[in-house]
C-alpha positions in Angstrom: 56.5 108.2 121.4 58.2 108.2 124.5 59.1 104.5 124.1 60.5 105.3 120.6 62.7 107.8 122.1 63.9 105.7 124.8 64.6 103.0 122.2 66.9 105.3 120.3 68.7 106.6 123.4 69.0 110.1 124.9 69.4 112.9 122.5 73.0 114.0 122.7 74.3 117.1 121.3 77.4 117.4 119.0 80.9 117.8 120.4 81.8 121.2 121.1 85.3 122.2 119.6 87.3 124.4 122.0 88.0 128.2 120.7 91.1 128.6 118.4 94.0 129.4 120.3 94.5 133.1 120.7 97.4 134.9 119.2 97.9 136.8 122.7 99.9 135.9 124.8 102.4 134.2 122.7 103.9 131.0 123.6 107.4 131.2 125.5 109.4 130.4 122.4 108.2 133.3 120.7 109.2 135.5 123.6 112.6 134.3 123.6 112.6 134.9 119.6 111.7 138.4 120.2 114.1 139.2 122.8 117.0 137.6 120.5 115.7 139.7 117.7 115.8 142.9 119.5 119.2 142.1 121.2 120.7 141.3 117.6 118.9 144.5 116.1 120.4 146.5 118.8 124.0 144.9 118.2 123.6 145.4 114.5 122.5 149.3 115.0 125.3 149.9 117.5 127.9 148.2 115.1 126.9 150.0 112.3 126.5 153.4 113.9 130.1 152.9 115.4 131.4 152.0 111.7 129.6 155.1 110.3 131.0 157.4 112.9 134.6 156.0 112.0 133.9 156.4 108.4 132.7 159.9 108.8 135.7 160.8 110.8 138.1 159.3 108.4 136.5 161.4 105.5 136.6 164.5 107.7 140.4 163.7 108.4 141.4 163.2 104.9 139.5 166.4 103.8 141.5 168.2 106.3 144.7 166.7 104.9 143.6 167.6 101.5 143.0 171.3 102.6 146.1 171.5 104.6 148.1 170.5 101.3 145.9 172.9 99.1 146.8 175.9 101.3 150.6 175.4 101.4 150.9 173.9 97.8 153.1 176.6 96.2 155.4 177.1 99.0 157.9 174.5 99.8 158.8 175.2 103.3 155.2 176.0 104.2 154.0 172.8 102.7 156.7 170.7 104.7 155.9 172.8 107.9 152.2 172.1 107.5 152.6 168.4 106.7 154.8 167.9 109.6 152.1 169.7 111.8 149.4 167.7 110.6 151.4 164.5 111.0 152.2 165.3 114.6 148.5 166.3 115.5 147.5 163.0 114.0 150.2 161.1 115.7 149.3 162.4 118.9 146.0 161.0 118.7 147.5 157.3 118.4 150.5 157.9 120.8 150.6 161.1 123.0 154.4 161.0 123.5 154.6 162.0 119.7 154.4 165.7 120.8 157.7 165.4 122.6 159.8 164.0 119.6 161.7 166.4 117.4 164.2 166.1 114.5 165.5 162.5 114.0 163.2 161.1 116.7 160.1 162.5 115.1 161.3 160.9 111.7 162.1 157.6 113.3 158.6 157.5 115.1 156.9 158.2 111.7 159.1 155.5 110.0 158.1 153.1 112.9 154.5 153.7 112.2 154.8 153.5 108.5 157.1 150.6 108.5 159.8 151.7 106.4 162.7 154.2 106.2 161.2 156.8 103.9 160.9 159.6 106.4 164.5 159.1 107.9 166.4 158.4 104.7 163.9 159.6 101.9 162.0 162.3 101.0 160.2 162.7 104.2 163.5 164.3 105.6 162.1 167.5 104.3 159.7 167.6 107.2 162.4 168.5 109.5 164.9 170.2 107.1 162.5 172.2 104.8 160.5 174.7 107.2 163.8 176.3 108.4 165.2 177.1 104.9 164.3 179.9 102.8 164.2 177.9 99.5 163.8 174.2 100.2 164.6 171.8 97.4 162.5 168.4 97.7 160.0 166.5 95.6 156.9 168.0 96.8 154.4 165.4 95.2 156.6 162.4 96.6 156.3 164.3 100.0 152.6 164.5 99.8 152.1 161.0 98.7 154.3 159.8 101.6 152.5 161.8 104.0 149.1 160.8 102.6 150.0 157.1 103.0 151.2 158.1 106.6 147.9 159.8 107.2 146.0 156.5 106.1 148.1 154.6 108.4 148.1 156.9 111.3 144.3 157.3 111.0 143.9 153.5 111.1 145.5 153.4 114.4 143.8 156.6 115.6 140.2 155.6 114.5 140.5 152.1 115.8 137.9 150.9 117.8 140.3 150.5 120.8 141.6 154.1 120.0 141.2 157.3 121.9 139.7 158.8 118.8 136.6 156.9 118.5 135.2 157.7 121.9 136.1 161.2 122.0 136.0 164.5 120.2 136.5 164.8 116.4 139.9 165.7 114.8 139.0 169.1 114.3 138.8 169.8 118.0 141.8 168.0 118.8 143.9 170.4 116.7 144.1 172.8 119.7 145.7 170.0 121.9 
């Protein structure tokens, strides 16, 4: 019997397969992918958060404009004074030198920002003339529409990512400046 076993050769065991690869620790490529995914997610979150803050501040700014218009809607001189004050506060956020301007220089500054001459030669003159008259005659809806366009334009400048408004306090706190 020993001779029969020797004739067949030694008794060998089957090949042992290695254990399946473990899921931990991952290969270096997976670490790199995870780091890139995390960095992209963080960048996306910060970008969307910044956009959300800008949109929410813009909504607050436009709501304040509407409240300002509604508060002085019936009184022409009060409406012109309120719109001028609101535009001045907003313009100071984009260019602090706007606080020193008055009269024609103020209207010229608004025209330069808006890109026309509607303040110096149009209905926008009421911002300078109407607050000092007992009965002011001007087209209030046209002045409100012009001021609304100016608010949108100035808000774009004041709320821009490079602007002062984004990193600092909100418009409501800036009113006291």
